[in-house]
C-alpha positions in Angstrom: 78.0 48.1 79.9 78.6 45.1 82.2 79.1 45.3 85.9 82.9 45.1 85.8 83.1 48.0 83.3 80.8 50.0 85.5 83.0 49.3 88.5 86.1 50.4 86.6 84.4 53.5 85.3 83.2 54.4 88.8 86.7 53.9 90.2 88.2 56.1 87.5 85.6 58.9 88.2 86.2 58.8 92.0 90.0 58.7 91.5 89.9 61.7 89.1 87.6 63.6 91.5 90.0 63.0 94.3 93.0 64.1 92.3 91.1 67.2 91.1 90.1 68.1 94.7 93.7 67.6 95.9 95.1 69.8 93.1 92.4 72.4 93.7 93.3 72.6 97.3 97.0 72.7 96.4 96.8 75.4 93.8 94.4 77.8 95.7 94.0 78.9 99.3 90.6 80.4 100.0 90.2 80.8 96.2 93.5 82.9 95.9 96.2 82.0 93.4 99.8 82.5 94.3 100.9 85.9 93.0 104.6 86.2 92.0 106.3 89.3 90.8 109.5 89.7 88.7 111.3 92.4 86.6 110.7 92.0 82.9 113.9 91.5 80.9 116.0 91.1 84.1 118.5 88.3 83.5 118.8 87.9 87.3 115.2 86.5 87.1 116.0 84.1 84.3 115.0 81.0 86.3 111.4 82.2 86.5 111.3 83.5 82.9 112.7 80.1 81.6 110.4 78.0 83.8 107.4 80.0 82.5 108.5 79.7 78.9 109.1 76.0 79.2 105.8 75.3 81.0 107.6 74.0 84.1 105.1 75.6 86.5 102.2 74.1 84.5 103.8 70.7 84.5 104.2 70.9 88.3 100.5 71.7 88.6 101.1 75.3 89.6 98.5 77.7 88.2 99.9 81.0 89.5 99.5 84.7 88.6 103.0 85.8 87.3 103.2 89.6 87.2 106.0 91.5 85.5 107.2 94.9 86.6 109.5 97.6 85.1 111.6 97.9 88.3 112.4 96.4 91.7 110.9 99.4 93.4 107.5 98.7 91.8 107.8 95.1 93.0 108.5 96.2 96.6 105.7 98.7 96.5 103.4 95.8 95.4 104.6 93.6 98.2 104.0 96.5 100.7 100.5 96.9 99.4 99.7 93.2 99.6 99.3 92.9 95.8 102.0 90.1 95.6 102.7 87.0 97.7 106.2 86.3 96.4 108.8 88.0 94.2 112.2 87.7 92.6 113.9 90.9 93.7 117.3 92.2 94.4 118.7 91.5 97.9 119.4 95.2 98.4 115.7 96.1 97.7 114.4 93.4 100.0 116.7 94.3 102.8 116.1 98.0 102.6 112.3 97.7 102.5 112.2 95.2 105.4 114.4 97.5 107.5 113.0 100.9 106.5 109.4 100.1 105.9 109.0 97.1 108.0 107.9 95.0 105.0 107.3 91.5 106.6 109.1 89.4 104.0 111.3 86.3 104.3 114.1 85.3 101.8 113.6 81.7 100.9 116.2 81.1 98.2 118.8 82.8 96.1 118.2 83.4 92.4 121.4 85.0 91.0 124.9 86.4 91.7 126.7 89.2 89.8 124.6 90.4 86.9 125.3 94.2 86.8 127.7 96.4 85.0 128.9 100.0 84.3 128.5 100.8 80.6 129.9 103.7 78.6 129.8 104.7 75.0 132.2 102.8 72.7 133.9 106.1 71.7 134.1 107.4 75.2 137.4 108.5 76.7 136.5 106.8 80.0 138.6 103.7 80.3 138.7 103.0 84.0 136.4 103.5 86.9 138.6 106.3 88.2 138.0 108.1 84.9 134.3 108.6 86.1 135.4 111.5 88.4 133.6 114.6 87.3 131.1 112.6 85.1 127.4 112.0 85.2 126.2 108.5 85.9 122.6 107.1 85.6 121.4 104.4 88.0 117.9 102.8 88.1 117.2 103.8 91.7 118.8 104.9 94.9 119.7 102.3 97.5 119.3 99.2 95.3 121.9 96.8 94.0 123.3 99.0 91.2 123.7 101.9 93.6 125.5 99.8 96.2 127.8 98.4 93.5 128.6 101.9 92.2 129.5 103.0 95.8 131.9 100.0 96.0 133.4 100.6 92.6 133.9 104.3 92.9 135.2 104.5 96.4 137.5 101.5 95.6 139.0 103.6 92.8 139.4 106.8 94.8 136.3 108.5 93.4 134.2 110.1 96.1 130.5 109.1 96.1 128.5 109.4 99.3 125.0 109.3 97.9 122.9 110.4 95.0 122.1 113.8 96.5 125.5 114.5 98.0 126.7 117.9 96.6 130.3 117.2 97.6 130.7 114.0 95.5 133.1 113.7 92.6 130.2 112.4 90.4 126.7 113.6 89.4 124.0 110.9 89.7 120.7 110.8 87.8 117.8 108.3 88.2 116.4 106.7 85.1 114.1 103.9 84.2 115.6 101.3 81.8 114.5 102.7 78.4 115.3 106.4 79.3 118.6 105.2 80.7 119.7 103.7 77.3 118.5 106.8 75.4 120.3 109.1 77.8 123.6 107.2 77.3 123.3 107.0 73.5 122.5 110.8 73.3 125.4 111.5 75.6 123.1 113.0 78.2 125.0 110.9 80.7 128.5 109.5 80.6 127.8 106.1 82.0 125.0 103.9 83.2 124.9 101.2 85.9 122.5 98.6 84.8 121.4 95.0 85.5 121.7 92.4 82.8 120.4 92.1 80.1 120.0 95.9 80.0 123.7 96.3 80.2 124.2 93.9 77.3 121.6 95.7 75.3 123.5 99.0 75.8 126.6 97.3 74.6 125.0 95.6 71.6 122.4 98.3 70.8 123.9 98.8 67.4 122.1 95.6 66.4 118.8 97.2 67.2 119.3 100.3 65.1 117.6 102.6 67.5 120.5 104.7 68.6 123.8 105.9 67.4 126.9 104.5 69.1 127.1 101.1 70.7 128.3 100.9 74.2 131.0 98.9 75.9 131.5 97.5 79.3 133.6 99.6 81.6 133.4 97.2 84.5 131.3 94.2 85.5 130.1 94.0 89.1 132.0 90.7 89.5 135.3 92.5 88.7 135.0 94.4 92.0 133.0 91.8 94.0 133.1 88.3 92.6 129.9 86.3 93.2 128.2 89.0 95.1 124.5 88.3 95.9 122.1 89.8 93.4 118.5 88.5 93.4 116.6 86.4 95.9 113.2 84.9 96.2 111.1 86.4 98.9 107.6 85.7 100.3 105.2 87.5 102.6 106.1 85.9 106.0 102.5 85.3 107.0 102.1 82.8 104.2 104.8 80.5 105.6 102.7 79.7 108.7 99.9 78.3 106.5 100.5 74.7 105.6 98.6 75.0 102.3 100.6 78.0 101.2 103.8 76.4 102.4 103.1 73.4 100.2 102.5 75.5 97.1 105.6 77.6 97.7 107.7 74.4 98.2 106.6 73.3 94.7 107.5 76.7 93.3 111.0 76.4 94.8 111.3 72.9 93.3 110.6 74.3 89.9 113.1 77.1 90.6 115.8 74.6 91.3 115.1 72.7 88.1 115.1 75.9 86.0 118.3 77.0 87.6 120.0 73.7 86.8 118.7 73.9 83.2 120.0 77.4 82.7 123.5 76.5 84.0 123.6 73.5 81.6 122.1 75.5 78.7 124.7 78.3 79.0 127.4 75.8 77.9 125.6 74.9 74.7 126.2 76.4 71.2 124.1 79.6 70.9 123.6 79.1 67.2 122.0 75.7 67.5 120.8 75.4 71.1 117.1 75.1 71.9 117.9 76.7 75.3 119.2 79.9 73.6 116.2 80.0 71.2 113.8 79.7 74.2 115.5 82.5 76.1 115.8 84.8 73.2 112.1 84.6 72.6 111.1 84.7 76.3 113.2 87.8 76.9 112.8 89.4 73.5 116.5 90.0 73.0 119.0 89.0 70.3 121.5 86.2 70.5 124.5 88.6 71.1 122.7 90.3 74.1 121.8 86.9 75.5 125.3 85.5 75.3 126.8 88.6 77.0 124.3 88.8 79.8 124.4 85.0 80.6 128.2 85.3 80.7 128.0 88.1 83.3 125.3 86.5 85.5 125.5 83.5 87.8 122.5 81.4 88.6 122.1 79.8 92.1 119.4 78.7 94.5 121.4 78.2 97.7 122.0 81.6 99.4 125.5 82.3 100.7 125.0 83.7 104.2 128.6 84.9 104.5 128.3 86.9 101.2 124.9 88.2 102.3 126.5 89.4 105.6 129.2 91.2 103.7 126.6 92.7 101.2 124.4 94.0 104.0 127.4 95.3 105.9 128.4 97.3 102.9 124.8 98.7 102.6 125.2 100.0 106.2 128.8 101.2 105.6 127.7 103.3 102.6 124.6 104.7 104.4 122.1 103.0 102.1 120.3 101.6 105.2 120.5 102.4 108.9 122.9 100.7 111.3 121.7 97.2 112.4 122.9 94.0 114.0 123.5 92.2 110.7 123.7 88.7 112.1 120.4 89.1 114.0 118.8 90.4 110.9 120.0 87.5 108.8 118.7 85.1 111.4 115.1 86.2 110.8 115.4 87.3 107.2 116.6 84.1 105.6 114.7 80.8 106.0 115.6 78.0 103.7 113.4 75.4 105.3 111.1 75.2 102.3 114.0 75.1 99.9 115.4 72.1 101.8 112.1 70.4 101.3 112.0 71.3 97.7 115.3 69.7 97.1 113.9 66.4 98.4 111.0 66.3 95.9 
């Protein structure tokens, strides 16, 4: 090899080593990958699910540990235990854990709005929310988004609901994980369920799956009572934000989140029968086309949080006794921080 070729080869080796070192520093901090949690099958977390399926994190140089959980409670417990660095989680779960447990997390961006519904059996005599008086309703957990929405819907329809253990309520509440919730509805062990998408769509379209008897139907979407209410947000352990290396990684994550959100909003408008977007999401979420179409229709995808809507949301949490009284504006001032999102939008 002549001297000029040796020189070019040496330059290439040195350049590659520099890039590898930079990426290595960027992807890891003290040998630790970024650990991000989400709820499997939750349409409110579709931006992460889509980005993962399309390799957007890989393309951005992000080699993270993505961990799926069965519920928001499990995610918050993992954050409390230090087993996660970031998560997509419902605003209600994030707020209640920060206030009640002192979980030091910061909300960096929004992920979704709407995305929950009350579902009854197709042959049910229940036709309005007011008809739920005297009935048994299943929710995934106390104090989370679906519970808050049930409070708002029932009390707005004149049905008394003060809490899951209140013996003077007009309804009986049971707590169920996703799969048992569907089974309980289809076996008529409960009269209605309050579920996130795509679980609600699965309950409506479960006749396609052949697992249960009667298909369900939507009684009310959360957007009917509260249009564009906050649903899921992206949170991170606050301590990470003070470390420049972690802040850089999280900024890249948020950049991918923005790209994925925009792709979903564009993909929703395509023909489900021929769209590569719909095929990708069906495979990534392990659901049928009908379930996907319904759940996408009932869920909105955003990245910019609406502070006025968050203020109203948290105000309702306090009004219904899901969290203790607080200065909501003071809480919002320390809980939301969109600095890294603003940086991500410039990438």
